[in-house]
The first five atom37 places (N, CA, C, CB, O) and aatype in JSON, in Angstrom:
{
  "aatype": [15, 16, 7, 19, 7, 7, 0, 6, 0, 9, 0, 5, 0, 10, 6, 0, 14, 15, 1, 5, 3, 19, 16, 3, 2, 0, 0, 11, 0, 13, 1, 9, 13, 0, 6, 5, 16, 11, 7, 3, 10, 11, 0, 10, 0, 0, 4, 9, 1, 15, 15, 1, 6, 11, 9, 16, 14, 6, 6, 10, 0, 5, 9, 1, 19, 14, 19, 10, 19, 19, 0, 7, 3, 11, 3, 6, 19, 0, 7, 3, 19, 3, 16, 10, 19, 11, 0, 9, 14, 7, 0, 11, 7, 19, 16, 10, 14, 2, 1, 2, 8, 12, 2, 0, 19, 7, 3, 1, 7, 18, 11, 6, 0, 19, 10, 0, 13, 10, 0],
  "atom_mask": [
    [1, 1, 1, 1, 1],
    [1, 1, 1, 1, 1],
    [1, 1, 1, 0, 1],
    [1, 1, 1, 1, 1],
    [1, 1, 1, 0, 1],
    [1, 1, 1, 0, 1],
    [1, 1, 1, 1, 1],
    [1, 1, 1, 1, 1],
    [1, 1, 1, 1, 1],
    [1, 1, 1, 1, 1],
    [1, 1, 1, 1, 1],
    [1, 1, 1, 1, 1],
    [1, 1, 1, 1, 1],
    [1, 1, 1, 1, 1],
    [1, 1, 1, 1, 1],
    [1, 1, 1, 1, 1],
    [1, 1, 1, 1, 1],
    [1, 1, 1, 1, 1],
    [1, 1, 1, 1, 1],
    [1, 1, 1, 1, 1],
    [1, 1, 1, 1, 1],
    [1, 1, 1, 1, 1],
    [1, 1, 1, 1, 1],
    [1, 1, 1, 1, 1],
    [1, 1, 1, 1, 1],
    [1, 1, 1, 1, 1],
    [1, 1, 1, 1, 1],
    [1, 1, 1, 1, 1],
    [1, 1, 1, 1, 1],
    [1, 1, 1, 1, 1],
    [1, 1, 1, 1, 1],
    [1, 1, 1, 1, 1],
    [1, 1, 1, 1, 1],
    [1, 1, 1, 1, 1],
    [1, 1, 1, 1, 1],
    [1, 1, 1, 1, 1],
    [1, 1, 1, 1, 1],
    [1, 1, 1, 1, 1],
    [1, 1, 1, 0, 1],
    [1, 1, 1, 1, 1],
    [1, 1, 1, 1, 1],
    [1, 1, 1, 1, 1],
    [1, 1, 1, 1, 1],
    [1, 1, 1, 1, 1],
    [1, 1, 1, 1, 1],
    [1, 1, 1, 1, 1],
    [1, 1, 1, 1, 1],
    [1, 1, 1, 1, 1],
    [1, 1, 1, 1, 1],
    [1, 1, 1, 1, 1],
    [1, 1, 1, 1, 1],
    [1, 1, 1, 1, 1],
    [1, 1, 1, 1, 1],
    [1, 1, 1, 1, 1],
    [1, 1, 1, 1, 1],
    [1, 1, 1, 1, 1],
    [1, 1, 1, 1, 1],
    [1, 1, 1, 1, 1],
    [1, 1, 1, 1, 1],
    [1, 1, 1, 1, 1],
    [1, 1, 1, 1, 1],
    [1, 1, 1, 1, 1],
    [1, 1, 1, 1, 1],
    [1, 1, 1, 1, 1],
    [1, 1, 1, 1, 1],
    [1, 1, 1, 1, 1],
    [1, 1, 1, 1, 1],
    [1, 1, 1, 1, 1],
    [1, 1, 1, 1, 1],
    [1, 1, 1, 1, 1],
    [1, 1, 1, 1, 1],
    [1, 1, 1, 0, 1],
    [1, 1, 1, 1, 1],
    [1, 1, 1, 1, 1],
    [1, 1, 1, 1, 1],
    [1, 1, 1, 1, 1],
    [1, 1, 1, 1, 1],
    [1, 1, 1, 1, 1],
    [1, 1, 1, 0, 1],
    [1, 1, 1, 1, 1],
    [1, 1, 1, 1, 1],
    [1, 1, 1, 1, 1],
    [1, 1, 1, 1, 1],
    [1, 1, 1, 1, 1],
    [1, 1, 1, 1, 1],
    [1, 1, 1, 1, 1],
    [1, 1, 1, 1, 1],
    [1, 1, 1, 1, 1],
    [1, 1, 1, 1, 1],
    [1, 1, 1, 0, 1],
    [1, 1, 1, 1, 1],
    [1, 1, 1, 1, 1],
    [1, 1, 1, 0, 1],
    [1, 1, 1, 1, 1],
    [1, 1, 1, 1, 1],
    [1, 1, 1, 1, 1],
    [1, 1, 1, 1, 1],
    [1, 1, 1, 1, 1],
    [1, 1, 1, 1, 1],
    [1, 1, 1, 1, 1],
    [1, 1, 1, 1, 1],
    [1, 1, 1, 1, 1],
    [1, 1, 1, 1, 1],
    [1, 1, 1, 1, 1],
    [1, 1, 1, 1, 1],
    [1, 1, 1, 0, 1],
    [1, 1, 1, 1, 1],
    [1, 1, 1, 1, 1],
    [1, 1, 1, 0, 1],
    [1, 1, 1, 1, 1],
    [1, 1, 1, 1, 1],
    [1, 1, 1, 1, 1],
    [1, 1, 1, 1, 1],
    [1, 1, 1, 1, 1],
    [1, 1, 1, 1, 1],
    [1, 1, 1, 1, 1],
    [1, 1, 1, 1, 1],
    [1, 1, 1, 1, 1],
    [1, 1, 1, 1, 1]
  ],
  "atom_positions": [
    [[-56.75, -86.99, 9.6], [-55.74, -88.04, 9.66], [-54.36, -87.41, 9.62], [-55.93, -89.05, 8.51], [-54.11, -86.51, 8.82]],
    [[-53.48, -87.88, 10.45], [-52.12, -87.39, 10.47], [-51.18, -88.55, 10.2], [-51.78, -86.7, 11.82], [-51.61, -89.7, 10.13]],
    [[-49.92, -88.26, 10.04], [-48.95, -89.31, 9.81], [-48.04, -88.94, 8.67], [0.0, 0.0, 0.0], [-47.76, -87.76, 8.44]],
    [[-47.58, -89.93, 7.96], [-46.63, -89.74, 6.88], [-47.29, -88.95, 5.74], [-46.12, -91.1, 6.37], [-48.39, -89.29, 5.3]],
    [[-46.6, -87.91, 5.28], [-47.09, -87.16, 4.13], [-47.04, -88.04, 2.89], [0.0, 0.0, 0.0], [-46.16, -88.89, 2.76]],
    [[-47.98, -87.85, 1.97], [-47.99, -88.64, 0.75], [-48.42, -90.07, 0.99], [0.0, 0.0, 0.0], [-48.03, -90.98, 0.25]],
    [[-49.23, -90.28, 2.02], [-49.62, -91.64, 2.4], [-50.3, -92.39, 1.25], [-50.55, -91.59, 3.59], [-50.04, -93.58, 1.06]],
    [[-51.16, -91.73, 0.51], [-51.86, -92.43, -0.58], [-50.89, -92.85, -1.68], [-52.97, -91.55, -1.16], [-51.01, -93.95, -2.22]],
    [[-49.95, -91.99, -2.01], [-48.95, -92.34, -3.03], [-48.11, -93.54, -2.58], [-48.03, -91.14, -3.33], [-47.78, -94.41, -3.38]],
    [[-47.78, -93.57, -1.29], [-47.01, -94.69, -0.76], [-47.84, -95.97, -0.79], [-46.54, -94.39, 0.69], [-47.35, -97.02, -1.19]],
    [[-49.11, -95.88, -0.39], [-50.0, -97.04, -0.42], [-50.11, -97.59, -1.85], [-51.39, -96.68, 0.13], [-50.05, -98.8, -2.06]],
    [[-50.28, -96.69, -2.82], [-50.37, -97.13, -4.21], [-49.08, -97.77, -4.69], [-50.73, -95.95, -5.11], [-49.1, -98.73, -5.46]],
    [[-47.96, -97.24, -4.23], [-46.66, -97.83, -4.59], [-46.53, -99.23, -4.03], [-45.5, -96.95, -4.09], [-46.02, -100.13, -4.69]],
    [[-47.0, -99.42, -2.81], [-46.95, -100.74, -2.18], [-47.86, -101.73, -2.89], [-47.32, -100.64, -0.71], [-47.58, -102.93, -2.9]],
    [[-48.93, -101.24, -3.48], [-49.89, -102.11, -4.17], [-49.59, -102.29, -5.66], [-51.28, -101.56, -4.02], [-50.22, -103.13, -6.31]],
    [[-48.66, -101.54, -6.19], [-48.34, -101.63, -7.63], [-47.82, -103.03, -7.96], [-47.28, -100.55, -8.02], [-47.24, -103.71, -7.12]],
    [[-48.03, -103.46, -9.21], [-47.56, -104.79, -9.61], [-46.05, -104.99, -9.4], [-47.9, -105.03, -11.06], [-45.61, -106.08, -9.06]],
    [[-45.28, -103.92, -9.6], [-43.84, -104.0, -9.38], [-43.31, -102.61, -9.06], [-43.1, -104.6, -10.63], [-44.0, -101.61, -9.28]],
    [[-42.1, -102.53, -8.55], [-41.52, -101.22, -8.22], [-41.27, -100.41, -9.48], [-40.21, -101.38, -7.45], [-41.24, -99.18, -9.41]],
    [[-41.1, -101.06, -10.62], [-40.89, -100.34, -11.88], [-42.13, -99.55, -12.3], [-40.5, -101.32, -12.99], [-42.05, -98.62, -13.1]],
    [[-43.28, -99.93, -11.75], [-44.53, -99.23, -12.07], [-44.73, -97.98, -11.22], [-45.72, -100.16, -11.87], [-45.69, -97.24, -11.44]],
    [[-43.85, -97.72, -10.26], [-43.99, -96.59, -9.33], [-43.18, -95.42, -9.86], [-43.52, -96.99, -7.9], [-41.98, -95.54, -10.11]],
    [[-43.83, -94.27, -10.02], [-43.16, -93.09, -10.55], [-42.77, -92.07, -9.49], [-44.03, -92.42, -11.57], [-41.85, -91.28, -9.7]],
    [[-43.44, -92.08, -8.36], [-43.14, -91.16, -7.26], [-41.9, -91.67, -6.53], [-44.37, -91.02, -6.28], [-41.91, -92.78, -5.99]],
    [[-40.82, -90.87, -6.52], [-39.55, -91.34, -5.95], [-39.63, -91.65, -4.46], [-38.49, -90.3, -6.18], [-39.07, -92.65, -4.01]],
    [[-40.32, -90.81, -3.69], [-40.44, -91.07, -2.25], [-41.23, -92.35, -2.0], [-41.11, -89.87, -1.54], [-40.87, -93.16, -1.16]],
    [[-42.31, -92.51, -2.75], [-43.14, -93.71, -2.6], [-42.36, -94.95, -3.04], [-44.44, -93.58, -3.42], [-42.48, -96.02, -2.44]],
    [[-41.56, -94.81, -4.09], [-40.75, -95.93, -4.56], [-39.74, -96.34, -3.49], [-40.02, -95.57, -5.86], [-39.46, -97.53, -3.32]],
    [[-39.19, -95.37, -2.76], [-38.23, -95.68, -1.7], [-38.89, -96.54, -0.61], [-37.67, -94.38, -1.07], [-38.28, -97.49, -0.11]],
    [[-40.15, -96.22, -0.26], [-40.87, -97.04, 0.7], [-41.08, -98.44, 0.15], [-42.22, -96.4, 1.05], [-40.92, -99.42, 0.87]],
    [[-41.44, -98.55, -1.12], [-41.67, -99.85, -1.75], [-40.39, -100.69, -1.72], [-42.15, -99.67, -3.21], [-40.43, -101.87, -1.36]],
    [[-39.27, -100.08, -2.09], [-38.0, -100.8, -2.11], [-37.65, -101.28, -0.7], [-36.86, -99.9, -2.67], [-37.25, -102.43, -0.52]],
    [[-37.81, -100.4, 0.29], [-37.52, -100.78, 1.67], [-38.41, -101.93, 2.11], [-37.7, -99.57, 2.61], [-37.94, -102.87, 2.74]],
    [[-39.69, -101.85, 1.79], [-40.63, -102.91, 2.19], [-40.25, -104.24, 1.54], [-42.08, -102.52, 1.79], [-40.35, -105.29, 2.18]],
    [[-39.83, -104.21, 0.3], [-39.4, -105.44, -0.37], [-38.12, -105.99, 0.26], [-39.19, -105.19, -1.88], [-38.01, -107.19, 0.48]],
    [[-37.17, -105.11, 0.54], [-35.9, -105.55, 1.12], [-36.07, -106.17, 2.5], [-34.93, -104.38, 1.2], [-35.32, -107.08, 2.87]],
    [[-37.05, -105.69, 3.24], [-37.29, -106.22, 4.58], [-38.36, -107.31, 4.58], [-37.69, -105.09, 5.53], [-38.81, -107.76, 5.63]],
    [[-38.76, -107.71, 3.38], [-39.76, -108.77, 3.2], [-41.09, -108.44, 3.88], [-39.22, -110.09, 3.73], [-41.74, -109.31, 4.47]],
    [[-41.47, -107.16, 3.8], [-42.72, -106.72, 4.39], [-43.92, -107.2, 3.59], [0.0, 0.0, 0.0], [-43.81, -107.46, 2.39]],
    [[-45.05, -107.31, 4.24], [-46.31, -107.65, 3.59], [-46.83, -106.37, 2.94], [-47.36, -108.26, 4.62], [-47.35, -105.49, 3.63]],
    [[-46.7, -106.27, 1.62], [-47.01, -105.03, 0.92], [-48.46, -104.6, 1.09], [-46.69, -105.18, -0.54], [-48.74, -103.42, 1.29]],
    [[-49.39, -105.55, 1.01], [-50.81, -105.2, 1.15], [-51.12, -104.74, 2.57], [-51.69, -106.4, 0.79], [-51.88, -103.79, 2.77]],
    [[-50.53, -105.4, 3.56], [-50.76, -105.0, 4.95], [-50.16, -103.61, 5.22], [-50.15, -106.03, 5.92], [-50.78, -102.79, 5.9]],
    [[-48.96, -103.36, 4.69], [-48.35, -102.04, 4.87], [-49.18, -100.95, 4.2], [-46.93, -102.04, 4.3], [-49.31, -99.85, 4.75]],
    [[-49.73, -101.24, 3.02], [-50.59, -100.26, 2.35], [-51.82, -99.95, 3.19], [-51.02, -100.78, 0.95], [-52.21, -98.79, 3.31]],
    [[-52.41, -100.96, 3.78], [-53.58, -100.76, 4.63], [-53.21, -99.94, 5.86], [-54.19, -102.11, 5.06], [-53.96, -99.05, 6.28]],
    [[-52.05, -100.22, 6.45], [-51.61, -99.47, 7.64], [-51.39, -98.0, 7.33], [-50.32, -100.08, 8.21], [-51.78, -97.13, 8.1]],
    [[-50.76, -97.73, 6.21], [-50.44, -96.33, 5.9], [-51.69, -95.53, 5.55], [-49.45, -96.27, 4.74], [-51.7, -94.3, 5.67]],
    [[-52.73, -96.22, 5.13], [-54.01, -95.54, 4.84], [-54.83, -95.33, 6.1], [-54.83, -96.34, 3.82], [-55.75, -94.51, 6.11]],
    [[-54.51, -96.05, 7.16], [-55.35, -95.99, 8.35], [-55.22, -94.63, 9.04], [-54.96, -97.11, 9.33], [-54.25, -93.91, 8.85]],
    [[-56.22, -94.32, 9.81], [-56.25, -93.06, 10.54], [-55.16, -93.07, 11.62], [-57.64, -92.82, 11.17], [-54.93, -94.07, 12.29]],
    [[-54.53, -91.93, 11.77], [-53.5, -91.8, 12.8], [-53.82, -90.59, 13.67], [-52.08, -91.68, 12.17], [-54.13, -89.5, 13.17]],
    [[-53.74, -90.8, 14.96], [-53.92, -89.69, 15.88], [-52.56, -89.34, 16.47], [-54.95, -90.03, 17.0], [-51.81, -90.23, 16.89]],
    [[-52.25, -88.07, 16.51], [-51.0, -87.64, 17.14], [-51.12, -87.81, 18.64], [-50.67, -86.17, 16.78], [-52.16, -87.57, 19.24]],
    [[-50.01, -88.23, 19.23], [-49.95, -88.35, 20.68], [-49.62, -86.97, 21.23], [-48.89, -89.42, 21.13], [-48.69, -86.31, 20.76]],
    [[-50.37, -86.54, 22.21], [-50.15, -85.21, 22.78], [-48.94, -85.21, 23.71], [-51.42, -84.73, 23.54], [-48.55, -86.27, 24.22]],
    [[-48.35, -84.05, 23.94], [-47.24, -83.95, 24.91], [-47.66, -84.46, 26.3], [-46.75, -82.51, 25.01], [-46.85, -85.04, 27.01]],
    [[-48.91, -84.22, 26.66], [-49.4, -84.69, 27.97], [-49.43, -86.22, 28.03], [-50.82, -84.12, 28.24], [-49.1, -86.81, 29.05]],
    [[-49.82, -86.83, 26.94], [-49.84, -88.3, 26.9], [-48.41, -88.87, 26.92], [-50.58, -88.79, 25.63], [-48.15, -89.87, 27.59]],
    [[-47.5, -88.23, 26.2], [-46.1, -88.67, 26.21], [-45.52, -88.58, 27.62], [-45.26, -87.83, 25.23], [-44.75, -89.44, 28.03]],
    [[-45.88, -87.54, 28.35], [-45.37, -87.32, 29.7], [-45.85, -88.39, 30.68], [-45.78, -85.94, 30.2], [-45.28, -88.55, 31.76]],
    [[-46.88, -89.13, 30.31], [-47.42, -90.18, 31.19], [-46.76, -91.54, 30.96], [-48.91, -90.3, 30.97], [-47.03, -92.48, 31.71]],
    [[-45.92, -91.66, 29.97], [-45.27, -92.95, 29.69], [-44.34, -93.29, 30.85], [-44.48, -92.9, 28.34], [-43.53, -92.46, 31.27]],
    [[-44.46, -94.51, 31.36], [-43.68, -94.93, 32.52], [-42.91, -96.23, 32.27], [-44.59, -95.1, 33.73], [-42.65, -96.99, 33.2]],
    [[-42.57, -96.48, 31.05], [-41.77, -97.65, 30.69], [-40.51, -97.16, 29.99], [-42.57, -98.65, 29.78], [-40.49, -96.05, 29.46]],
    [[-39.45, -97.98, 29.97], [-38.24, -97.56, 29.26], [-38.52, -97.34, 27.78], [-37.13, -98.62, 29.44], [-39.2, -98.14, 27.13]],
    [[-37.98, -96.26, 27.25], [-38.18, -95.91, 25.84], [-36.84, -95.54, 25.21], [-39.2, -94.74, 25.7], [-36.06, -94.77, 25.78]],
    [[-36.59, -96.1, 24.04], [-35.43, -95.73, 23.24], [-35.95, -95.12, 21.95], [-34.51, -96.97, 22.96], [-36.76, -95.73, 21.25]],
    [[-35.48, -93.94, 21.63], [-35.85, -93.26, 20.39], [-34.6, -93.2, 19.52], [-36.44, -91.82, 20.66], [-33.59, -92.63, 19.93]],
    [[-34.68, -93.79, 18.33], [-33.55, -93.79, 17.41], [-34.03, -93.34, 16.05], [-32.88, -95.2, 17.33], [-35.03, -93.84, 15.54]],
    [[-33.32, -92.4, 15.46], [-33.64, -91.95, 14.1], [-32.38, -91.33, 13.49], [-34.83, -90.93, 14.1], [-31.47, -90.92, 14.2]],
    [[-32.37, -91.28, 12.18], [-31.26, -90.66, 11.49], [-31.39, -89.15, 11.49], [0.0, 0.0, 0.0], [-32.48, -88.61, 11.59]],
    [[-30.26, -88.47, 11.37], [-30.29, -87.01, 11.35], [-30.87, -86.46, 10.05], [-28.91, -86.45, 11.56], [-31.12, -85.26, 9.96]],
    [[-31.08, -87.31, 9.06], [-31.7, -86.89, 7.81], [-33.11, -87.46, 7.65], [-30.82, -87.32, 6.63], [-33.67, -87.46, 6.55]],
    [[-33.68, -87.94, 8.75], [-35.02, -88.54, 8.73], [-36.08, -87.45, 8.77], [-35.2, -89.52, 9.92], [-36.25, -86.77, 9.78]],
    [[-36.78, -87.28, 7.66], [-37.83, -86.27, 7.58], [-39.19, -86.82, 7.99], [-37.91, -85.7, 6.18], [-40.16, -86.08, 8.08]],
    [[-39.26, -88.13, 8.23], [-40.52, -88.76, 8.62], [-40.63, -88.82, 10.14], [-40.64, -90.17, 8.02], [-41.63, -88.39, 10.72]],
    [[-39.6, -89.34, 10.79], [-39.64, -89.54, 12.24], [-39.54, -88.23, 13.0], [-38.53, -90.46, 12.67], [-40.15, -88.08, 14.06]],
    [[-38.78, -87.3, 12.48], [-38.61, -86.03, 13.18], [-37.4, -86.06, 14.09], [0.0, 0.0, 0.0], [-36.58, -86.97, 14.04]],
    [[-37.3, -85.04, 14.92], [-36.15, -84.84, 15.77], [-36.18, -85.75, 16.99], [-36.08, -83.38, 16.2], [-37.17, -85.77, 17.73]],
    [[-35.11, -86.49, 17.21], [-35.0, -87.4, 18.35], [-35.09, -86.65, 19.67], [-33.68, -88.18, 18.28], [-35.84, -87.05, 20.56]],
    [[-34.35, -85.57, 19.82], [-34.28, -84.85, 21.1], [-35.63, -84.32, 21.56], [-33.31, -83.7, 20.99], [-35.92, -84.33, 22.76]],
    [[-36.44, -83.87, 20.63], [-37.76, -83.36, 20.99], [-38.62, -84.44, 21.63], [-38.48, -82.79, 19.75], [-39.28, -84.2, 22.64]],
    [[-38.59, -85.63, 21.05], [-39.38, -86.73, 21.59], [-38.8, -87.22, 22.91], [-39.44, -87.89, 20.58], [-39.54, -87.5, 23.85]],
    [[-37.48, -87.33, 22.99], [-36.83, -87.78, 24.23], [-37.17, -86.84, 25.39], [-35.3, -87.85, 24.04], [-37.44, -87.31, 26.5]],
    [[-37.17, -85.55, 25.15], [-37.48, -84.58, 26.22], [-38.93, -84.7, 26.68], [-37.21, -83.16, 25.73], [-39.25, -84.35, 27.82]],
    [[-39.81, -85.19, 25.81], [-41.23, -85.28, 26.15], [-41.57, -86.55, 26.93], [-42.05, -85.23, 24.89], [-42.65, -86.64, 27.52]],
    [[-40.67, -87.54, 26.93], [-40.94, -88.83, 27.59], [-39.99, -88.97, 28.78], [-40.77, -90.02, 26.59], [-38.78, -89.0, 28.61]],
    [[-40.54, -89.06, 29.99], [-39.69, -89.17, 31.18], [-38.73, -90.37, 31.09], [-40.55, -89.3, 32.44], [-39.15, -91.5, 30.87]],
    [[-37.44, -90.09, 31.28], [-36.44, -91.14, 31.3], [-36.07, -91.74, 29.96], [0.0, 0.0, 0.0], [-35.28, -92.68, 29.91]],
    [[-36.62, -91.23, 28.87], [-36.32, -91.79, 27.55], [-34.86, -91.56, 27.19], [-37.23, -91.19, 26.48], [-34.24, -90.58, 27.61]],
    [[-34.34, -92.46, 26.4], [-32.98, -92.32, 25.88], [-33.09, -92.12, 24.37], [-32.09, -93.57, 26.24], [-33.99, -92.67, 23.73]],
    [[-32.17, -91.35, 23.81], [-32.22, -91.08, 22.38], [-30.88, -91.22, 21.71], [0.0, 0.0, 0.0], [-29.83, -90.95, 22.29]],
    [[-30.93, -91.66, 20.46], [-29.73, -91.79, 19.64], [-30.06, -91.23, 18.26], [-29.24, -93.28, 19.55], [-31.03, -91.63, 17.62]],
    [[-29.22, -90.29, 17.82], [-29.36, -89.75, 16.47], [-28.22, -90.31, 15.63], [-29.35, -88.18, 16.46], [-27.05, -90.14, 15.97]],
    [[-28.58, -90.98, 14.55], [-27.59, -91.62, 13.69], [-27.17, -90.65, 12.58], [-28.16, -92.91, 13.08], [-28.01, -90.17, 11.83]],
    [[-25.88, -90.38, 12.48], [-25.41, -89.45, 11.45], [-25.58, -90.01, 10.04], [-23.95, -89.1, 11.69], [-25.35, -91.19, 9.8]],
    [[-25.97, -89.14, 9.13], [-26.11, -89.48, 7.71], [-27.07, -90.62, 7.44], [-24.77, -89.82, 7.15], [-26.86, -91.39, 6.5]],
    [[-28.11, -90.75, 8.25], [-29.11, -91.79, 8.05], [-30.48, -91.15, 7.91], [-29.11, -92.81, 9.22], [-30.75, -90.09, 8.47]],
    [[-31.35, -91.81, 7.14], [-32.71, -91.33, 6.93], [-33.7, -92.4, 7.41], [-32.96, -90.98, 5.44], [-33.31, -93.37, 8.06]],
    [[-34.96, -92.22, 7.08], [-36.0, -93.12, 7.56], [-35.85, -94.53, 6.99], [-37.37, -92.57, 7.2], [-36.28, -95.5, 7.61]],
    [[-35.25, -94.63, 5.83], [-35.14, -95.93, 5.17], [-33.9, -96.72, 5.57], [-35.14, -95.74, 3.69], [-33.92, -97.95, 5.56]],
    [[-32.82, -96.05, 5.92], [-31.59, -96.81, 6.16], [-31.11, -96.79, 7.61], [-30.52, -96.27, 5.28], [-30.06, -97.36, 7.91]],
    [[-31.84, -96.16, 8.5], [-31.4, -96.1, 9.9], [-31.43, -97.48, 10.56], [-32.28, -95.13, 10.69], [-30.5, -97.83, 11.3]],
    [[-32.47, -98.26, 10.31], [-32.62, -99.55, 10.98], [-31.48, -100.51, 10.63], [-33.95, -100.19, 10.59], [-31.09, -101.32, 11.48]],
    [[-30.95, -100.43, 9.44], [-29.85, -101.31, 9.05], [-28.48, -100.83, 9.52], [0.0, 0.0, 0.0], [-27.49, -101.52, 9.32]],
    [[-28.43, -99.67, 10.13], [-27.16, -99.08, 10.54], [-26.6, -99.78, 11.78], [-27.34, -97.59, 10.83], [-27.35, -100.15, 12.68]],
    [[-25.29, -99.98, 11.8], [-24.64, -100.62, 12.95], [-24.93, -99.85, 14.24], [-23.11, -100.71, 12.72], [-25.13, -100.46, 15.29]],
    [[-24.95, -98.52, 14.17], [-25.23, -97.71, 15.35], [-26.63, -97.96, 15.91], [0.0, 0.0, 0.0], [-26.82, -97.91, 17.12]],
    [[-27.58, -98.23, 15.05], [-28.95, -98.57, 15.48], [-28.92, -99.87, 16.27], [-29.91, -98.7, 14.26], [-29.46, -99.96, 17.37]],
    [[-28.28, -100.87, 15.68], [-28.22, -102.19, 16.32], [-27.5, -102.11, 17.66], [-27.51, -103.2, 15.4], [-27.94, -102.71, 18.64]],
    [[-26.4, -101.37, 17.71], [-25.65, -101.21, 18.96], [-26.49, -100.5, 20.01], [-24.34, -100.44, 18.71], [-26.47, -100.87, 21.18]],
    [[-27.23, -99.47, 19.61], [-28.06, -98.73, 20.56], [-29.17, -99.62, 21.13], [-28.68, -97.5, 19.87], [-29.44, -99.58, 22.33]],
    [[-29.78, -100.41, 20.27], [-30.86, -101.3, 20.73], [-30.31, -102.36, 21.68], [-31.56, -101.97, 19.54], [-30.91, -102.63, 22.72]],
    [[-29.19, -102.97, 21.33], [-28.61, -104.0, 22.19], [-28.21, -103.42, 23.55], [-27.39, -104.63, 21.5], [-28.44, -104.04, 24.59]],
    [[-27.61, -102.23, 23.54], [-27.22, -101.58, 24.8], [-28.46, -101.25, 25.64], [-26.41, -100.28, 24.51], [-28.45, -101.41, 26.86]],
    [[-29.52, -100.81, 24.98], [-30.75, -100.44, 25.67], [-31.39, -101.67, 26.34], [-31.74, -99.8, 24.7], [-31.91, -101.58, 27.45]],
    [[-31.34, -102.79, 25.64], [-31.97, -104.01, 26.14], [-31.11, -104.77, 27.16], [-32.29, -104.92, 24.99], [-31.61, -105.66, 27.85]],
    [[-29.84, -104.41, 27.25], [-28.92, -105.14, 28.16], [-29.22, -104.85, 29.61], [-27.46, -104.77, 27.86], [-28.55, -105.38, 30.5]]
  ]
}
């Protein structure tokens, strides 16, 4: 299984009775984000425990739909935007300065990039 490191700790944090019961700081950050975005904590825990297969470079090269890749420059989960953009034909990428996996989506630059992409 591949995917987010510390997946079990994050799943347990999502299932904890409250965020105060979570001691792992990274897992607590996921819990706080899930609560702020009104996520279904049990569903998110199940998703993070599920098996994940990495997409190969060959599979990425076959994508034929418009793709926008957005992540913060401090995002240790999503990885480097440019690497993914180069692997997908015609993809566009935006790297948000001083943003991580938890706060990139709320950033004005994220919203502007998505709106421009969809226009």
